[in-house]
FIKOLZA-1660 file (N, C-alpha, C; in steps of 0.1 Angstrom, whole numbers, plus 5000, padded with zeros to 4 digits):
% residues 115
   i   px   py   pz ch aa at
   1 9271 8150 1525  A  M  N
   1 9279 8139 1522  A  M CA
   1 9284 8141 1507  A  M  C
   2 9297 8138 1505  A  V  N
   2 9303 8139 1492  A  V CA
   2 9303 8125 1486  A  V  C
   3 9298 8124 1473  A  T  N
   3 9299 8111 1466  A  T CA
   3 9309 8112 1455  A  T  C
   4 9316 8102 1453  A  T  N
   4 9326 8101 1442  A  T CA
   4 9320 8094 1430  A  T  C
   5 9320 8101 1418  A  P  N
   5 9314 8094 1406  A  P CA
   5 9323 8083 1401  A  P  C
   6 9317 8074 1395  A  H  N
   6 9325 8063 1389  A  H CA
   6 9326 8065 1374  A  H  C
   7 9337 8059 1368  A  G  N
   7 9339 8061 1354  A  G CA
   7 9346 8074 1350  A  G  C
   8 9345 8077 1338  A  Q  N
   8 9351 8089 1332  A  Q CA
   8 9342 8101 1335  A  Q  C
   9 9348 8112 1339  A  V  N
   9 9341 8124 1343  A  V CA
   9 9346 8136 1335  A  V  C
  10 9337 8144 1329  A  K  N
  10 9341 8156 1322  A  K CA
  10 9340 8168 1331  A  K  C
  11 9351 8175 1333  A  L  N
  11 9351 8187 1341  A  L CA
  11 9352 8199 1333  A  L  C
  12 9345 8210 1337  A  E  N
  12 9347 8223 1331  A  E CA
  12 9350 8232 1343  A  E  C
  13 9359 8242 1340  A  G  N
  13 9362 8251 1350  A  G CA
  13 9371 8263 1345  A  G  C
  14 9376 8270 1355  A  M  N
  14 9384 8282 1352  A  M CA
  14 9398 8279 1358  A  M  C
  15 9408 8280 1349  A  A  N
  15 9422 8278 1354  A  A CA
  15 9427 8291 1361  A  A  C
  16 9432 8289 1373  A  V  N
  16 9437 8301 1380  A  V CA
  16 9451 8298 1385  A  V  C
  17 9458 8309 1389  A  D  N
  17 9471 8308 1395  A  D CA
  17 9469 8308 1410  A  D  C
  18 9473 8297 1416  A  P  N
  18 9470 8295 1430  A  P CA
  18 9481 8300 1439  A  P  C
  19 9490 8309 1434  A  H  N
  19 9501 8314 1442  A  H CA
  19 9498 8325 1452  A  H  C
  20 9485 8327 1455  A  S  N
  20 9482 8337 1465  A  S CA
  20 9482 8330 1479  A  S  C
  21 9490 8336 1488  A  R  N
  21 9492 8329 1501  A  R CA
  21 9484 8337 1512  A  R  C
  22 9479 8330 1521  A  Y  N
  22 9473 8336 1532  A  Y CA
  22 9481 8334 1545  A  Y  C
  23 9477 8339 1556  A  L  N
  23 9484 8338 1568  A  L CA
  23 9488 8323 1571  A  L  C
  24 9500 8321 1574  A  E  N
  24 9505 8307 1578  A  E CA
  24 9514 8309 1589  A  E  C
  25 9511 8304 1601  A  L  N
  25 9519 8306 1613  A  L CA
  25 9531 8297 1614  A  L  C
  26 9530 8286 1608  A  A  N
  26 9542 8276 1609  A  A CA
  26 9543 8269 1596  A  A  C
  27 9555 8265 1593  A  H  N
  27 9559 8258 1580  A  H CA
  27 9558 8243 1584  A  H  C
  28 9547 8238 1586  A  T  N
  28 9545 8224 1589  A  T CA
  28 9539 8216 1578  A  T  C
  29 9542 8204 1577  A  V  N
  29 9536 8195 1567  A  V CA
  29 9521 8193 1570  A  V  C
  30 9512 8196 1561  A  P  N
  30 9498 8194 1564  A  P CA
  30 9495 8179 1566  A  P  C
  31 9486 8177 1575  A  Q  N
  31 9482 8163 1578  A  Q CA
  31 9467 8161 1573  A  Q  C
  32 9464 8151 1566  A  G  N
  32 9451 8149 1561  A  G CA
  32 9449 8155 1548  A  G  C
  33 9436 8157 1544  A  R  N
  33 9432 8161 1531  A  R CA
  33 9431 8176 1530  A  R  C
  34 9430 8183 1541  A  V  N
  34 9427 8198 1541  A  V CA
  34 9441 8205 1542  A  V  C
  35 9444 8214 1533  A  W  N
  35 9456 8222 1533  A  W CA
  35 9452 8236 1534  A  W  C
  36 9459 8243 1543  A  Q  N
  36 9455 8258 1545  A  Q CA
  36 9460 8265 1533  A  Q  C
  37 9472 8263 1528  A  N  N
  37 9477 8270 1516  A  N CA
  37 9482 8259 1507  A  N  C
  38 9478 8259 1494  A  L  N
  38 9482 8250 1484  A  L CA
  38 9496 8254 1479  A  L  C
  39 9506 8247 1482  A  D  N
  39 9519 8249 1477  A  D CA
  39 9523 8236 1468  A  D  C
  40 9525 8238 1455  A  F  N
  40 9526 8227 1447  A  F CA
  40 9539 8219 1450  A  F  C
  41 9550 8225 1453  A  T  N
  41 9562 8218 1456  A  T CA
  41 9560 8210 1469  A  T  C
  42 9554 8215 1479  A  R  N
  42 9551 8207 1491  A  R CA
  42 9542 8196 1489  A  R  C
  43 9531 8199 1480  A  Y  N
  43 9522 8188 1477  A  Y CA
  43 9528 8177 1470  A  Y  C
  44 9537 8180 1460  A  E  N
  44 9544 8170 1452  A  E CA
  44 9553 8162 1462  A  E  C
  45 9559 8169 1471  A  A  N
  45 9568 8161 1480  A  A CA
  45 9560 8152 1489  A  A  C
  46 9549 8156 1493  A  V  N
  46 9541 8147 1502  A  V CA
  46 9534 8136 1494  A  V  C
  47 9529 8139 1483  A  T  N
  47 9521 8128 1475  A  T CA
  47 9530 8121 1465  A  T  C
  48 9541 8126 1462  A  R  N
  48 9550 8120 1452  A  R CA
  48 9544 8119 1438  A  R  C
  49 9536 8129 1435  A  L  N
  49 9529 8131 1422  A  L CA
  49 9535 8142 1414  A  L  C
  50 9535 8141 1401  A  T  N
  50 9540 8152 1393  A  T CA
  50 9528 8160 1388  A  T  C
  51 9527 8173 1391  A  L  N
  51 9516 8182 1389  A  L CA
  51 9519 8193 1380  A  L  C
  52 9509 8199 1373  A  Q  N
  52 9510 8211 1366  A  Q CA
  52 9507 8222 1376  A  Q  C
  53 9514 8234 1376  A  P  N
  53 9511 8244 1386  A  P CA
  53 9499 8253 1382  A  P  C
  54 9488 8246 1380  A  V  N
  54 9475 8253 1377  A  V CA
  54 9464 8247 1385  A  V  C
  55 9456 8255 1390  A  L  N
  55 9444 8251 1398  A  L CA
  55 9432 8253 1390  A  L  C
  56 9423 8242 1390  A  L  N
  56 9411 8243 1382  A  L CA
  56 9399 8245 1392  A  L  C
  57 9393 8257 1390  A  L  N
  57 9381 8259 1398  A  L CA
  57 9369 8254 1391  A  L  C
  58 9364 8242 1395  A  Q  N
  58 9354 8235 1387  A  Q CA
  58 9341 8243 1387  A  Q  C
  59 9335 8245 1375  A  T  N
  59 9322 8251 1373  A  T CA
  59 9311 8242 1368  A  T  C
  60 9315 8230 1363  A  S  N
  60 9305 8221 1358  A  S CA
  60 9297 8215 1369  A  S  C
  61 9284 8213 1366  A  K  N
  61 9275 8207 1376  A  K CA
  61 9278 8192 1377  A  K  C
  62 9280 8188 1389  A  Q  N
  62 9281 8174 1393  A  Q CA
  62 9272 8171 1404  A  Q  C
  63 9266 8159 1405  A  D  N
  63 9258 8156 1416  A  D CA
  63 9266 8149 1427  A  D  C
  64 9275 8157 1433  A  D  N
  64 9284 8152 1443  A  D CA
  64 9283 8160 1457  A  D  C
  65 9274 8169 1458  A  G  N
  65 9271 8176 1470  A  G CA
  65 9281 8188 1473  A  G  C
  66 9290 8191 1463  A  L  N
  66 9299 8202 1465  A  L CA
  66 9294 8215 1459  A  L  C
  67 9297 8226 1466  A  R  N
  67 9293 8239 1461  A  R CA
  67 9303 8244 1451  A  R  C
  68 9299 8251 1441  A  R  N
  68 9308 8256 1431  A  R CA
  68 9304 8271 1427  A  R  C
  69 9304 8279 1437  A  N  N
  69 9301 8294 1435  A  N CA
  69 9314 8301 1438  A  N  C
  70 9323 8301 1429  A  W  N
  70 9336 8307 1430  A  W CA
  70 9335 8322 1428  A  W  C
  71 9341 8330 1437  A  P  N
  71 9341 8345 1435  A  P CA
  71 9349 8349 1423  A  P  C
  72 9343 8358 1415  A  R  N
  72 9350 8363 1403  A  R CA
  72 9362 8372 1408  A  R  C
  73 9373 8371 1400  A  P  N
  73 9384 8380 1404  A  P CA
  73 9381 8394 1402  A  P  C
  74 9386 8402 1412  A  D  N
  74 9384 8417 1411  A  D CA
  74 9393 8423 1401  A  D  C
  75 9387 8430 1391  A  T  N
  75 9395 8436 1381  A  T CA
  75 9399 8451 1384  A  T  C
  76 9393 8456 1395  A  G  N
  76 9397 8470 1399  A  G CA
  76 9390 8480 1391  A  G  C
  77 9379 8477 1384  A  V  N
  77 9372 8486 1375  A  V CA
  77 9366 8497 1383  A  V  C
  78 9361 8494 1395  A  S  N
  78 9354 8505 1403  A  S CA
  78 9364 8515 1407  A  S  C
  79 9376 8511 1410  A  M  N
  79 9387 8521 1414  A  M CA
  79 9389 8531 1402  A  M  C
  80 9390 8525 1390  A  H  N
  80 9393 8533 1378  A  H CA
  80 9381 8542 1375  A  H  C
  81 9369 8537 1377  A  L  N
  81 9357 8546 1375  A  L CA
  81 9357 8557 1385  A  L  C
  82 9361 8555 1397  A  G  N
  82 9362 8566 1407  A  G CA
  82 9372 8576 1403  A  G  C
  83 9384 8572 1398  A  Y  N
  83 9394 8581 1393  A  Y CA
  83 9388 8589 1381  A  Y  C
  84 9381 8583 1372  A  A  N
  84 9376 8590 1360  A  A CA
  84 9366 8601 1365  A  A  C
  85 9357 8597 1374  A  I  N
  85 9348 8607 1379  A  I CA
  85 9355 8619 1386  A  I  C
  86 9365 8615 1394  A  Q  N
  86 9373 8626 1401  A  Q CA
  86 9379 8635 1391  A  Q  C
  87 9386 8630 1381  A  W  N
  87 9393 8639 1371  A  W CA
  87 9383 8647 1362  A  W  C
  88 9373 8641 1358  A  Y  N
  88 9363 8648 1350  A  Y CA
  88 9356 8659 1358  A  Y  C
  89 9353 8656 1371  A  S  N
  89 9348 8667 1380  A  S CA
  89 9357 8678 1381  A  S  C
  90 9370 8675 1383  A  L  N
  90 9380 8686 1384  A  L CA
  90 9381 8694 1372  A  L  C
  91 9381 8687 1360  A  A  N
  91 9382 8694 1347  A  A CA
  91 9369 8703 1345  A  A  C
  92 9358 8698 1349  A  T  N
  92 9345 8706 1347  A  T CA
  92 9346 8718 1357  A  T  C
  93 9350 8716 1369  A  T  N
  93 9351 8727 1378  A  T CA
  93 9361 8738 1373  A  T  C
  94 9372 8734 1368  A  L  N
  94 9382 8743 1363  A  L CA
  94 9377 8751 1351  A  L  C
  95 9369 8744 1342  A  A  N
  95 9364 8750 1330  A  A CA
  95 9353 8760 1334  A  A  C
  96 9345 8757 1344  A  V  N
  96 9334 8766 1348  A  V CA
  96 9341 8779 1355  A  V  C
  97 9351 8776 1363  A  L  N
  97 9358 8788 1369  A  L CA
  97 9365 8797 1359  A  L  C
  98 9371 8791 1349  A  W  N
  98 9377 8799 1338  A  W CA
  98 9367 8807 1331  A  W  C
  99 9356 8801 1327  A  V  N
  99 9345 8809 1320  A  V CA
  99 9340 8820 1329  A  V  C
 100 9337 8817 1342  A  V  N
 100 9332 8828 1351  A  V CA
 100 9342 8839 1353  A  V  C
 101 9355 8836 1355  A  M  N
 101 9365 8846 1357  A  M CA
 101 9367 8854 1344  A  M  C
 102 9367 8848 1332  A  N  N
 102 9369 8856 1320  A  N CA
 102 9357 8864 1316  A  N  C
 103 9345 8859 1319  A  V  N
 103 9333 8867 1316  A  V CA
 103 9332 8879 1325  A  V  C
 104 9336 8877 1338  A  K  N
 104 9336 8888 1347  A  K CA
 104 9346 8899 1343  A  K  C
 105 9358 8894 1339  A  R  N
 105 9369 8903 1334  A  R CA
 105 9365 8911 1322  A  R  C
 106 9358 8904 1312  A  D  N
 106 9354 8911 1300  A  D CA
 106 9343 8921 1303  A  D  C
 107 9334 8919 1313  A  R  N
 107 9324 8929 1316  A  R CA
 107 9331 8941 1323  A  R  C
 108 9341 8938 1331  A  E  N
 108 9348 8950 1337  A  E CA
 108 9356 8958 1327  A  E  C
 109 9362 8951 1317  A  N  N
 109 9369 8958 1307  A  N CA
 109 9359 8966 1298  A  N  C
 110 9348 8960 1295  A  T  N
 110 9338 8967 1286  A  T CA
 110 9332 8979 1294  A  T  C
 111 9330 8978 1307  A  A  N
 111 9324 8989 1315  A  A CA
 111 9335 9000 1316  A  A  C
 112 9347 8997 1317  A  S  N
 112 9358 9008 1318  A  S CA
 112 9360 9015 1305  A  S  C
 113 9358 9008 1294  A  L  N
 113 9359 9014 1281  A  L CA
 113 9347 9023 1278  A  L  C
 114 9335 9020 1283  A  L  N
 114 9324 9028 1281  A  L CA
 114 9324 9041 1289  A  L  C
 115 9331 9042 1299  A  E  N
 115 9332 9054 1308  A  E CA
 115 9340 9065 1302  A  E  C
% end
């Protein structure tokens, strides 16, 4: 059960851009309090309220029965780490091959000079 606090409430949270859309099969006006996709222009048209185009993901603790474990945005660091490992592995392989090929060539040149 969700309880509504009385009086003034201090909220803490993370402001996000809510313009990510998910699958929507029809462009219908949502009915009730649950919206599949939050579209500020449609919400303003239905509620006749003036809103800022920012969504606040609340992180402050309130005794209202709601969960607030928002997933952190993916920064793509793991992809860049994978690319770095790939390129450094390629560079190491090329360096080892260059050393092996040049040492072998120097040994062949030294052996032919000694004969």
